DRENDO-1510 file (C-alpha; in Angstrom, 1 decimal, always signed):
<recs>
REC; n; res; u; v; w
REC; 1; MET; +0.1; +0.3; +0.0 .
REC; 2; PRO; +1.6; +3.4; -0.7 .
REC; 3; LYS; +2.3; +6.3; +1.6 .
REC; 4; TYR; +0.9; +9.9; +1.8 .
REC; 5; ASN; +3.6; +11.7; +0.5 .
REC; 6; LEU; +4.6; +15.3; +1.8 .
REC; 7; PHE; +7.0; +16.8; -0.6 .
REC; 8; VAL; +9.5; +19.6; +1.0 .
REC; 9; CYS; +11.3; +21.7; -1.3 .
REC; 10; LYS; +14.2; +22.0; +0.8 .
REC; 11; SER; +15.8; +25.1; -0.6 .
REC; 12; CYS; +12.5; +27.3; +0.0 .
REC; 13; HIS; +13.5; +30.1; +2.3 .
REC; 14; SER; +10.9; +32.6; +3.8 .
REC; 15; SER; +9.7; +35.2; +1.0 .
REC; 16; ALA; +9.5; +37.8; +3.7 .
REC; 17; GLN; +13.4; +37.7; +4.7 .
REC; 18; LYS; +16.6; +37.3; +2.2 .
REC; 19; ARG; +17.6; +33.9; +1.6 .
REC; 20; PRO; +21.0; +33.0; +3.2 .
REC; 21; GLU; +23.8; +32.5; +1.5 .
REC; 22; ASN; +24.8; +29.4; +3.3 .
REC; 23; PRO; +21.8; +26.6; +4.5 .
REC; 24; PRO; +20.6; +25.5; +6.5 .
REC; 25; PHE; +17.5; +26.5; +4.4 .
REC; 26; ASP; +13.8; +27.2; +5.6 .
REC; 27; GLY; +12.6; +24.2; +4.0 .
REC; 28; ALA; +15.8; +21.9; +5.2 .
REC; 29; ILE; +14.6; +23.3; +8.5 .
REC; 30; LEU; +11.1; +22.5; +7.7 .
REC; 31; ILE; +12.0; +19.1; +6.7 .
REC; 32; ASP; +13.7; +18.2; +9.8 .
REC; 33; LYS; +11.0; +19.5; +12.0 .
REC; 34; LEU; +8.4; +17.3; +10.5 .
REC; 35; ASN; +10.5; +14.3; +10.4 .
REC; 36; ASP; +10.7; +14.7; +14.4 .
REC; 37; LEU; +7.4; +15.3; +14.8 .
REC; 38; CYS; +6.0; +12.2; +12.3 .
REC; 39; HIS; +7.9; +10.0; +14.5 .
REC; 40; GLU; +6.8; +11.1; +17.7 .
REC; 41; LYS; +3.0; +11.3; +16.2 .
REC; 42; LEU; +4.0; +7.7; +15.1 .
REC; 43; LEU; +2.8; +9.0; +11.5 .
REC; 44; HIS; +6.3; +7.5; +9.7 .
REC; 45; ASN; +3.9; +4.4; +8.8 .
REC; 46; GLU; +1.5; +6.2; +6.7 .
REC; 47; LEU; +3.7; +9.1; +5.9 .
REC; 48; GLU; +6.5; +9.7; +3.9 .
REC; 49; ILE; +8.3; +13.2; +4.0 .
REC; 50; LYS; +10.4; +13.3; +0.5 .
REC; 51; PRO; +12.9; +16.0; +0.1 .
REC; 52; VAL; +12.8; +17.9; -3.3 .
REC; 53; GLU; +15.6; +20.5; -5.0 .
REC; 54; CYS; +13.0; +22.8; -6.4 .
REC; 55; LEU; +8.8; +23.0; -6.7 .
REC; 56; TRP; +9.1; +25.8; -8.7 .
REC; 57; ALA; +7.4; +28.2; -6.6 .
REC; 58; CYS; +10.8; +30.0; -5.2 .
REC; 59; ASN; +8.4; +33.8; -4.8 .
REC; 60; GLN; +6.1; +32.2; -2.4 .
REC; 61; GLY; +8.3; +31.1; +0.8 .
REC; 62; CYS; +8.5; +27.7; +1.7 .
REC; 63; VAL; +6.7; +25.2; -0.7 .
REC; 64; VAL; +4.8; +22.4; +0.8 .
REC; 65; ALA; +2.9; +19.4; -1.7 .
REC; 66; ALA; +0.4; +17.3; +0.1 .
REC; 67; SER; -0.4; +13.9; -2.4 .
REC; 68; TYR; -1.7; +10.3; -2.5 .
REC; 69; PRO; -3.1; +8.1; -5.7 .
REC; 70; ASP; -6.7; +9.3; -6.3 .
REC; 71; LYS; -7.1; +12.0; -4.1 .
REC; 72; PRO; -6.1; +15.4; -4.5 .
REC; 73; THR; -2.7; +16.9; -4.0 .
REC; 74; TYR; -2.5; +20.1; -1.5 .
REC; 75; LEU; -0.3; +23.0; -2.4 .
REC; 76; PHE; +0.7; +24.9; +0.5 .
REC; 77; VAL; +3.2; +28.4; +0.1 .
REC; 78; ASN; +4.6; +30.7; +2.4 .
REC; 79; LEU; +4.9; +28.6; +5.4 .
REC; 80; THR; +7.1; +28.7; +8.3 .
REC; 81; PRO; +9.5; +26.0; +9.2 .
REC; 82; GLY; +8.8; +27.2; +13.0 .
REC; 83; GLU; +4.9; +26.7; +13.3 .
REC; 84; SER; +4.1; +24.7; +10.1 .
REC; 85; ALA; +5.5; +21.6; +11.0 .
REC; 86; THR; +2.4; +20.7; +13.5 .
REC; 87; ALA; -0.3; +22.2; +11.5 .
REC; 88; LEU; +0.7; +20.4; +8.7 .
REC; 89; LEU; +1.0; +17.4; +10.3 .
REC; 90; TYR; -2.9; +18.2; +11.7 .
REC; 91; PHE; -3.8; +18.4; +7.6 .
REC; 92; MET; -2.5; +15.1; +7.1 .
REC; 93; GLN; -4.3; +13.3; +9.8 .
REC; 94; LEU; -7.3; +14.6; +8.0 .
REC; 95; TYR; -6.5; +14.2; +4.9 .
REC; 96; ILE; -5.3; +10.0; +5.8 .
REC; 97; LYS; -9.3; +9.8; +7.6 .
REC; 98; SER; -11.0; +11.7; +4.5 .
REC; 99; ASP; -12.0; +8.8; +1.9 .
REC; 100; LYS; -11.6; +11.5; -1.1 .
REC; 101; GLY; -9.6; +13.5; +0.0 .
REC; 102; ASN; -11.4; +16.1; +0.6 .
REC; 103; VAL; -10.7; +18.4; +3.9 .
REC; 104; VAL; -13.7; +20.2; +5.3 .
REC; 105; TRP; -12.6; +24.1; +5.2 .
REC; 106; LYS; -13.1; +25.0; +8.9 .
REC; 107; GLN; -11.1; +22.0; +10.4 .
REC; 108; ILE; -8.0; +23.3; +7.9 .
REC; 109; PRO; -5.1; +24.7; +10.8 .
REC; 110; GLU; -6.1; +28.8; +10.6 .
REC; 111; LEU; -2.2; +28.9; +9.8 .
REC; 112; LEU; -2.8; +26.6; +6.6 .
REC; 113; GLN; -6.0; +28.1; +5.5 .
REC; 114; SER; -4.2; +31.2; +4.2 .
REC; 115; ALA; -1.6; +29.3; +3.1 .
REC; 116; ILE; -3.3; +27.0; +0.6 .
REC; 117; PHE; -2.1; +27.6; -3.1 .
REC; 118; ALA; -4.4; +25.0; -4.9 .
REC; 119; GLN; -5.9; +22.0; -5.0 .
REC; 120; ILE; -5.4; +20.0; -8.0 .
REC; 121; PRO; -7.7; +17.4; -8.8 .
REC; 122; PRO; -6.6; +13.7; -8.8 .
REC; 123; SER; -5.4; +12.3; -12.4 .
REC; 124; ASN; -8.1; +9.7; -12.5 .
REC; 125; ASN; -10.8; +12.2; -12.0 .
REC; 126; SER; -13.2; +12.7; -14.7 .
</recs>
């Protein structure tokens, strides 16, 4: 059975700040926090944190995509590494529990409501 995926751009940096010349970038910090929390919450059997070089949204700060086959993909932008990890894992728990991947807006953490950039339908959607 495939795992749920959180693709996290490891080279992203908050658009509110100047990108540092040397790592760690905000995206890499977010990945570390997500991995720590994922193991703490025992989600590592269902969820895989996948670092990627770039999600092509460099003007949008830290960028993360949540996906699973036959469910919509969610794209989050302008995330901060300190606050976003807990909110993203809470969102993923809702996403995992949802039969079709549609998460009720009011249940999405407020921090993420303003960060949702897109909900992309599954490729099998007619």
